[in-house]
N, CA, C and O atoms as a printed pandas DataFrame, in Angstrom:
     atom_number atom_name residue_name chain_id  residue_number  x_coord  y_coord  z_coord
0              1         N          UNK        A               1   12.961  -10.811  -13.441
1              2        CA          UNK        A               1   12.693  -12.048  -12.746
2              3         C          UNK        A               1   11.248  -12.046  -12.274
3              4         O          UNK        A               1   10.826  -11.098  -11.612
4              5         N          UNK        A               2   10.490  -13.064  -12.591
5              6        CA          UNK        A               2    9.081  -13.152  -12.243
6              7         C          UNK        A               2    8.926  -13.696  -10.826
7              8         O          UNK        A               2    9.718  -14.514  -10.359
8              9         N          UNK        A               3    7.893  -13.222  -10.167
9             10        CA          UNK        A               3    7.564  -13.719   -8.829
10            11         C          UNK        A               3    6.760  -14.996   -9.017
11            12         O          UNK        A               3    5.797  -15.013   -9.783
12            13         N          UNK        A               4    7.132  -16.038   -8.345
13            14        CA          UNK        A               4    6.467  -17.330   -8.488
14            15         C          UNK        A               4    5.763  -17.652   -7.187
15            16         O          UNK        A               4    6.378  -17.659   -6.121
16            17         N          UNK        A               5    4.462  -17.919   -7.282
17            18        CA          UNK        A               5    3.688  -18.318   -6.110
18            19         C          UNK        A               5    3.205  -19.742   -6.331
19            20         O          UNK        A               5    2.660  -20.050   -7.391
20            21         N          UNK        A               6    3.393  -20.602   -5.366
21            22        CA          UNK        A               6    2.943  -21.974   -5.483
22            23         C          UNK        A               6    1.684  -22.138   -4.661
23            24         O          UNK        A               6    1.647  -21.787   -3.482
24            25         N          UNK        A               7    0.635  -22.684   -5.302
25            26        CA          UNK        A               7   -0.645  -22.868   -4.640
26            27         C          UNK        A               7   -1.356  -24.058   -5.246
27            28         O          UNK        A               7   -0.989  -24.492   -6.338
28            29         N          UNK        A               8   -2.366  -24.603   -4.575
29            30        CA          UNK        A               8   -3.125  -25.702   -5.157
30            31         C          UNK        A               8   -3.832  -25.241   -6.422
31            32         O          UNK        A               8   -4.095  -24.048   -6.578
32            33         N          UNK        A               9   -4.144  -26.153   -7.320
33            34        CA          UNK        A               9   -4.753  -25.797   -8.594
34            35         C          UNK        A               9   -6.225  -25.450   -8.468
35            36         O          UNK        A               9   -6.760  -24.813   -9.376
36            37         N          UNK        A              10   -6.893  -25.818   -7.428
37            38        CA          UNK        A              10   -8.306  -25.499   -7.256
38            39         C          UNK        A              10   -8.956  -26.444   -6.279
39            40         O          UNK        A              10   -8.273  -27.269   -5.672
40            41         N          UNK        A              11  -10.299  -26.342   -6.107
41            42        CA          UNK        A              11  -10.982  -27.216   -5.152
42            43         C          UNK        A              11  -10.869  -28.691   -5.537
43            44         O          UNK        A              11  -10.681  -29.549   -4.674
44            45         N          UNK        A              12  -10.983  -28.981   -6.825
45            46        CA          UNK        A              12  -10.740  -30.336   -7.301
46            47         C          UNK        A              12   -9.338  -30.322   -7.868
47            48         O          UNK        A              12   -9.094  -29.726   -8.918
48            49         N          UNK        A              13   -8.441  -30.954   -7.203
49            50        CA          UNK        A              13   -7.036  -30.853   -7.585
50            51         C          UNK        A              13   -6.760  -31.623   -8.874
51            52         O          UNK        A              13   -6.734  -32.854   -8.905
52            53         N          UNK        A              14   -6.556  -30.842   -9.938
53            54        CA          UNK        A              14   -6.197  -31.472  -11.204
54            55         C          UNK        A              14   -4.684  -31.540  -11.340
55            56         O          UNK        A              14   -4.149  -32.394  -12.047
56            57         N          UNK        A              15   -4.012  -30.641  -10.662
57            58        CA          UNK        A              15   -2.555  -30.625  -10.629
58            59         C          UNK        A              15   -2.125  -30.570   -9.180
59            60         O          UNK        A              15   -2.900  -30.135   -8.327
60            61         N          UNK        A              16   -0.949  -30.985   -8.887
61            62        CA          UNK        A              16   -0.477  -30.908   -7.513
62            63         C          UNK        A              16   -0.229  -29.465   -7.108
63            64         O          UNK        A              16   -0.670  -29.034   -6.042
64            65         N          UNK        A              17    0.468  -28.720   -7.945
65            66        CA          UNK        A              17    0.797  -27.330   -7.622
66            67         C          UNK        A              17    0.778  -26.513   -8.911
67            68         O          UNK        A              17    1.280  -26.947   -9.947
68            69         N          UNK        A              18    0.191  -25.327   -8.826
69            70        CA          UNK        A              18    0.189  -24.397   -9.952
70            71         C          UNK        A              18    1.217  -23.327   -9.659
71            72         O          UNK        A              18    1.271  -22.802   -8.547
72            73         N          UNK        A              19    2.023  -23.003  -10.634
73            74        CA          UNK        A              19    3.029  -21.955  -10.446
74            75         C          UNK        A              19    2.591  -20.720  -11.217
75            76         O          UNK        A              19    2.505  -20.752  -12.444
76            77         N          UNK        A              20    2.314  -19.635  -10.508
77            78        CA          UNK        A              20    1.908  -18.383  -11.138
78            79         C          UNK        A              20    3.162  -17.574  -11.445
79            80         O          UNK        A              20    4.009  -17.360  -10.577
80            81         N          UNK        A              21    3.265  -17.133  -12.686
81            82        CA          UNK        A              21    4.433  -16.355  -13.078
82            83         C          UNK        A              21    4.174  -14.859  -12.994
83            84         O          UNK        A              21    5.111  -14.064  -13.055
84            85         N          UNK        A              22    2.909  -14.468  -12.856
85            86        CA          UNK        A              22    2.583  -13.043  -12.731
86            87         C          UNK        A              22    1.288  -12.912  -11.938
87            88         O          UNK        A              22    0.562  -13.889  -11.749
88            89         N          UNK        A              23    1.009  -11.710  -11.482
89            90        CA          UNK        A              23   -0.246  -11.471  -10.775
90            91         C          UNK        A              23   -1.362  -11.305  -11.801
91            92         O          UNK        A              23   -1.114  -10.884  -12.931
92            93         N          UNK        A              24   -2.572  -11.632  -11.412
93            94        CA          UNK        A              24   -3.722  -11.522  -12.305
94            95         C          UNK        A              24   -4.246  -10.097  -12.322
95            96         O          UNK        A              24   -4.160   -9.386  -11.321
96            97         N          UNK        A              25   -4.790   -9.679  -13.457
97            98        CA          UNK        A              25   -5.426   -8.363  -13.545
98            99         C          UNK        A              25   -6.816   -8.448  -12.937
99           100         O          UNK        A              25   -7.315   -9.541  -12.668
100          101         N          UNK        A              26   -7.439   -7.301  -12.721
101          102        CA          UNK        A              26   -8.774   -7.287  -12.148
102          103         C          UNK        A              26   -9.766   -7.978  -13.080
103          104         O          UNK        A              26  -10.661   -8.685  -12.617
104          105         N          UNK        A              27   -9.614   -7.779  -14.385
105          106        CA          UNK        A              27  -10.507   -8.422  -15.352
106          107         C          UNK        A              27  -10.353   -9.941  -15.304
107          108         O          UNK        A              27  -11.350  -10.660  -15.374
108          109         N          UNK        A              28   -9.134  -10.437  -15.188
109          110        CA          UNK        A              28   -8.911  -11.878  -15.102
110          111         C          UNK        A              28   -9.504  -12.448  -13.817
111          112         O          UNK        A              28  -10.086  -13.533  -13.830
112          113         N          UNK        A              29   -9.360  -11.729  -12.719
113          114        CA          UNK        A              29   -9.947  -12.190  -11.453
114          115         C          UNK        A              29  -11.461  -12.241  -11.556
115          116         O          UNK        A              29  -12.085  -13.196  -11.095
116          117         N          UNK        A              30  -12.059  -11.208  -12.166
117          118        CA          UNK        A              30  -13.511  -11.172  -12.335
118          119         C          UNK        A              30  -13.964  -12.369  -13.166
119          120         O          UNK        A              30  -14.934  -13.042  -12.816
120          121         N          UNK        A              31  -13.262  -12.633  -14.263
121          122        CA          UNK        A              31  -13.628  -13.753  -15.133
122          123         C          UNK        A              31  -13.506  -15.078  -14.395
123          124         O          UNK        A              31  -14.340  -15.964  -14.583
124          125         N          UNK        A              32  -12.490  -15.231  -13.565
125          126        CA          UNK        A              32  -12.326  -16.479  -12.821
126          127         C          UNK        A              32  -13.397  -16.641  -11.748
127          128         O          UNK        A              32  -13.863  -17.754  -11.506
128          129         N          UNK        A              33  -13.792  -15.544  -11.100
129          130        CA          UNK        A              33  -14.787  -15.629  -10.022
130          131         C          UNK        A              33  -16.215  -15.751  -10.558
131          132         O          UNK        A              33  -17.004  -16.541  -10.039
132          133         N          UNK        A              34  -16.551  -14.981  -11.585
133          134        CA          UNK        A              34  -17.937  -14.881  -12.030
134          135         C          UNK        A              34  -18.174  -15.487  -13.413
135          136         O          UNK        A              34  -19.308  -15.470  -13.890
136          137         N          UNK        A              35  -17.165  -16.013  -14.061
137          138        CA          UNK        A              35  -17.358  -16.710  -15.319
138          139         C          UNK        A              35  -17.132  -15.864  -16.553
139          140         O          UNK        A              35  -16.570  -16.360  -17.529
140          141         N          UNK        A              36  -17.541  -14.624  -16.552
141          142        CA          UNK        A              36  -17.356  -13.752  -17.711
142          143         C          UNK        A              36  -17.433  -12.305  -17.241
143          144         O          UNK        A              36  -17.850  -12.023  -16.118
144          145         N          UNK        A              37  -17.035  -11.417  -18.098
145          146        CA          UNK        A              37  -17.094   -9.994  -17.779
146          147         C          UNK        A              37  -18.504   -9.500  -17.976
147          148         O          UNK        A              37  -19.118   -9.772  -19.007
148          149         N          UNK        A              38  -19.029   -8.779  -17.008
149          150        CA          UNK        A              38  -20.372   -8.229  -17.077
150          151         C          UNK        A              38  -20.278   -6.784  -17.561
151          152         O          UNK        A              38  -19.560   -5.992  -16.950
152          153         N          UNK        A              39  -20.980   -6.411  -18.643
153          154        CA          UNK        A              39  -20.862   -5.040  -19.166
154          155         C          UNK        A              39  -21.417   -3.973  -18.225
155          156         O          UNK        A              39  -21.117   -2.792  -18.399
156          157         N          UNK        A              40  -22.229   -4.368  -17.220
157          158        CA          UNK        A              40  -22.758   -3.372  -16.292
158          159         C          UNK        A              40  -21.746   -2.990  -15.224
159          160         O          UNK        A              40  -21.956   -2.030  -14.483
160          161         N          UNK        A              41  -20.654   -3.733  -15.142
161          162        CA          UNK        A              41  -19.619   -3.451  -14.151
162          163         C          UNK        A              41  -18.503   -2.660  -14.809
163          164         O          UNK        A              41  -18.018   -3.021  -15.881
164          165         N          UNK        A              42  -18.103   -1.582  -14.159
165          166        CA          UNK        A              42  -16.986   -0.801  -14.699
166          167         C          UNK        A              42  -15.983   -0.543  -13.593
167          168         O          UNK        A              42  -16.337   -0.489  -12.415
168          169         N          UNK        A              43  -14.742   -0.387  -13.980
169          170        CA          UNK        A              43  -13.684   -0.097  -13.036
170          171         C          UNK        A              43  -13.569    1.410  -12.918
171          172         O          UNK        A              43  -13.421    2.110  -13.920
172          173         N          UNK        A              44  -13.637    1.903  -11.704
173          174        CA          UNK        A              44  -13.586    3.344  -11.463
174          175         C          UNK        A              44  -12.270    3.677  -10.797
175          176         O          UNK        A              44  -11.918    3.083   -9.778
176          177         N          UNK        A              45  -11.558    4.599  -11.350
177          178        CA          UNK        A              45  -10.310    5.065  -10.761
178          179         C          UNK        A              45  -10.627    6.275   -9.887
179          180         O          UNK        A              45  -11.208    7.252  -10.359
180          181         N          UNK        A              46  -10.250    6.209   -8.625
181          182        CA          UNK        A              46  -10.495    7.315   -7.709
182          183         C          UNK        A              46   -9.355    8.314   -7.778
183          184         O          UNK        A              46   -8.197    7.958   -7.994
184          185         N          UNK        A              47   -9.715    9.574   -7.588
185          186        CA          UNK        A              47   -8.685   10.604   -7.538
186          187         C          UNK        A              47   -7.884   10.433   -6.253
187          188         O          UNK        A              47   -8.425    9.988   -5.242
188          189         N          UNK        A              48   -6.622   10.776   -6.283
189          190        CA          UNK        A              48   -5.851   10.708   -5.034
190          191         C          UNK        A              48   -6.426   11.690   -4.011
191          192         O          UNK        A              48   -6.953   12.744   -4.367
192          193         N          UNK        A              49   -6.313   11.324   -2.751
193          194        CA          UNK        A              49   -6.806   12.211   -1.696
194          195         C          UNK        A              49   -6.017   13.507   -1.680
195          196         O          UNK        A              49   -4.811   13.531   -1.924
196          197         N          UNK        A              50   -6.729   14.575   -1.386
197          198        CA          UNK        A              50   -6.047   15.858   -1.286
198          199         C          UNK        A              50   -5.165   15.864   -0.049
199          200         O          UNK        A              50   -5.511   15.252    0.962
200          201         N          UNK        A              51   -4.047   16.537   -0.117
201          202        CA          UNK        A              51   -3.172   16.566    1.061
202          203         C          UNK        A              51   -3.840   17.326    2.205
203          204         O          UNK        A              51   -4.567   18.293    1.981
204          205         N          UNK        A              52   -3.590   16.886    3.398
205          206        CA          UNK        A              52   -4.123   17.582    4.573
206          207         C          UNK        A              52   -3.202   18.741    4.911
207          208         O          UNK        A              52   -1.978   18.644    4.823
208          209         N          UNK        A              53   -3.821   19.820    5.294
209          210        CA          UNK        A              53   -3.041   20.996    5.640
210          211         C          UNK        A              53   -2.689   20.960    7.119
211          212         O          UNK        A              53   -3.485   20.489    7.931
212          213         N          UNK        A              54   -1.528   21.443    7.473
213          214        CA          UNK        A              54   -1.167   21.440    8.900
214          215         C          UNK        A              54   -2.106   22.346    9.687
215          216         O          UNK        A              54   -2.471   23.429    9.228
216          217         N          UNK        A              55   -2.488   21.899   10.859
217          218        CA          UNK        A              55   -3.387   22.695   11.696
218          219         C          UNK        A              55   -2.596   23.400   12.779
219          220         O          UNK        A              55   -1.510   22.970   13.168
220          221         N          UNK        A              56   -3.170   24.494   13.254
221          222        CA          UNK        A              56   -2.522   25.254   14.317
222          223         C          UNK        A              56   -3.065   24.870   15.686
223          224         O          UNK        A              56   -2.504   25.259   16.710
224          225         N          UNK        A              57   -4.164   24.104   15.709
225          226        CA          UNK        A              57   -4.798   23.720   16.966
226          227         C          UNK        A              57   -4.760   22.200   17.077
227          228         O          UNK        A              57   -5.060   21.493   16.115
228          229         N          UNK        A              58   -4.393   21.706   18.245
229          230        CA          UNK        A              58   -4.375   20.258   18.460
230          231         C          UNK        A              58   -5.703   19.814   19.069
231          232         O          UNK        A              58   -6.489   20.644   19.525
232          233         N          UNK        A              59   -5.944   18.539   19.074
233          234        CA          UNK        A              59   -7.144   17.992   19.693
234          235         C          UNK        A              59   -7.179   18.281   21.190
235          236         O          UNK        A              59   -8.247   18.489   21.766
236          237         N          UNK        A              60   -6.013   18.291   21.807
237          238        CA          UNK        A              60   -5.935   18.595   23.237
238          239         C          UNK        A              60   -6.362   20.038   23.504
239          240         O          UNK        A              60   -7.055   20.309   24.485
240          241         N          UNK        A              61   -5.951   20.968   22.631
241          242        CA          UNK        A              61   -6.368   22.369   22.782
242          243         C          UNK        A              61   -7.884   22.498   22.654
243          244         O          UNK        A              61   -8.504   23.236   23.419
244          245         N          UNK        A              62   -8.476   21.804   21.716
245          246        CA          UNK        A              62   -9.924   21.858   21.531
246          247         C          UNK        A              62  -10.628   21.296   22.753
247          248         O          UNK        A              62  -11.615   21.871   23.213
248          249         N          UNK        A              63  -10.135   20.170   23.295
249          250        CA          UNK        A              63  -10.741   19.581   24.488
250          251         C          UNK        A              63  -10.679   20.535   25.665
251          252         O          UNK        A              63  -11.658   20.701   26.393
252          253         N          UNK        A              64   -9.508   21.171   25.852
253          254        CA          UNK        A              64   -9.328   22.106   26.962
254          255         C          UNK        A              64  -10.279   23.294   26.840
255          256         O          UNK        A              64  -10.880   23.714   27.829
256          257         N          UNK        A              65  -10.417   23.839   25.623
257          258        CA          UNK        A              65  -11.326   24.975   25.409
258          259         C          UNK        A              65  -12.771   24.578   25.676
259          260         O          UNK        A              65  -13.531   25.363   26.243
260          261         N          UNK        A              66  -13.164   23.362   25.272
261          262        CA          UNK        A              66  -14.518   22.885   25.525
262          263         C          UNK        A              66  -14.769   22.767   27.025
263          264         O          UNK        A              66  -15.823   23.175   27.513
264          265         N          UNK        A              67  -13.804   22.212   27.756
265          266        CA          UNK        A              67  -13.964   22.109   29.209
266          267         C          UNK        A              67  -14.087   23.493   29.845
267          268         O          UNK        A              67  -14.879   23.679   30.769
268          269         N          UNK        A              68  -13.316   24.460   29.363
269          270        CA          UNK        A              68  -13.410   25.827   29.896
270          271         C          UNK        A              68  -14.795   26.406   29.648
271          272         O          UNK        A              68  -15.364   27.049   30.530
272          273         N          UNK        A              69  -15.341   26.183   28.455
273          274        CA          UNK        A              69  -16.681   26.703   28.149
274          275         C          UNK        A              69  -17.741   26.040   29.012
275          276         O          UNK        A              69  -18.660   26.706   29.489
276          277         N          UNK        A              70  -17.618   24.710   29.220
277          278        CA          UNK        A              70  -18.592   24.008   30.054
278          279         C          UNK        A              70  -18.492   24.500   31.501
279          280         O          UNK        A              70  -19.514   24.743   32.142
280          281         N          UNK        A              71  -17.267   24.649   32.019
281          282        CA          UNK        A              71  -17.091   25.147   33.380
282          283         C          UNK        A              71  -17.617   26.573   33.499
283          284         O          UNK        A              71  -18.214   26.926   34.516
284          285         N          UNK        A              72  -17.404   27.399   32.472
285          286        CA          UNK        A              72  -17.927   28.767   32.481
286          287         C          UNK        A              72  -19.437   28.807   32.485
287          288         O          UNK        A              72  -20.045   29.646   33.149
288          289         N          UNK        A              73  -20.045   27.889   31.736
289          290        CA          UNK        A              73  -21.509   27.822   31.701
290          291         C          UNK        A              73  -22.036   27.406   33.074
291          292         O          UNK        A              73  -23.035   27.951   33.545
292          293         N          UNK        A              74  -21.378   26.453   33.712
293          294        CA          UNK        A              74  -21.814   26.010   35.037
294          295         C          UNK        A              74  -21.669   27.154   36.044
295          296         O          UNK        A              74  -22.517   27.308   36.923
296          297         N          UNK        A              75  -20.611   27.957   35.928
297          298        CA          UNK        A              75  -20.407   29.081   36.838
298          299         C          UNK        A              75  -21.485   30.149   36.612
299          300         O          UNK        A              75  -21.987   30.726   37.576
300          301         N          UNK        A              76  -21.845   30.417   35.352
301          302        CA          UNK        A              76  -22.891   31.401   35.042
302          303         C          UNK        A              76  -24.251   30.940   35.572
303          304         O          UNK        A              76  -25.032   31.754   36.065
304          305         N          UNK        A              77  -24.531   29.658   35.476
305          306        CA          UNK        A              77  -25.804   29.125   35.990
306          307         C          UNK        A              77  -25.841   29.214   37.516
307          308         O          UNK        A              77  -26.898   29.468   38.093
308          309         N          UNK        A              78  -24.694   29.007   38.175
309          310        CA          UNK        A              78  -24.648   29.087   39.633
310          311         C          UNK        A              78  -24.849   30.538   40.096
311          312         O          UNK        A              78  -25.495   30.768   41.118
312          313         N          UNK        A              79  -24.310   31.514   39.365
313          314        CA          UNK        A              79  -24.515   32.920   39.722
314          315         C          UNK        A              79  -25.952   33.350   39.506
315          316         O          UNK        A              79  -26.468   34.164   40.272
316          317         N          UNK        A              80  -26.605   32.830   38.495
317          318        CA          UNK        A              80  -27.985   33.209   38.172
318          319         C          UNK        A              80  -28.952   32.616   39.199
319          320         O          UNK        A              80  -30.026   33.177   39.415
320          321         N          UNK        A              81  -28.606   31.521   39.821
321          322        CA          UNK        A              81  -29.523   30.863   40.747
322          323         C          UNK        A              81  -29.491   31.457   42.114
323          324         O          UNK        A              81  -30.213   31.003   43.002
């Protein structure tokens, strides 16, 4: 069963409603927007993102450690003065 989308035919309405029976490909969209396919344009397929590995440290742990280091630095500066 095809998906049917009803939409106006364009800026100058030549038809009341156009019924699309399928989605357009990227090449068809390019041709409709820019008039023709440009040979300097190519479609690039990206590799899927690599899976993220589970971490043993949370952002909260990192924040807490940073605060401890900053407080330690302030304590060392107070002892030196």
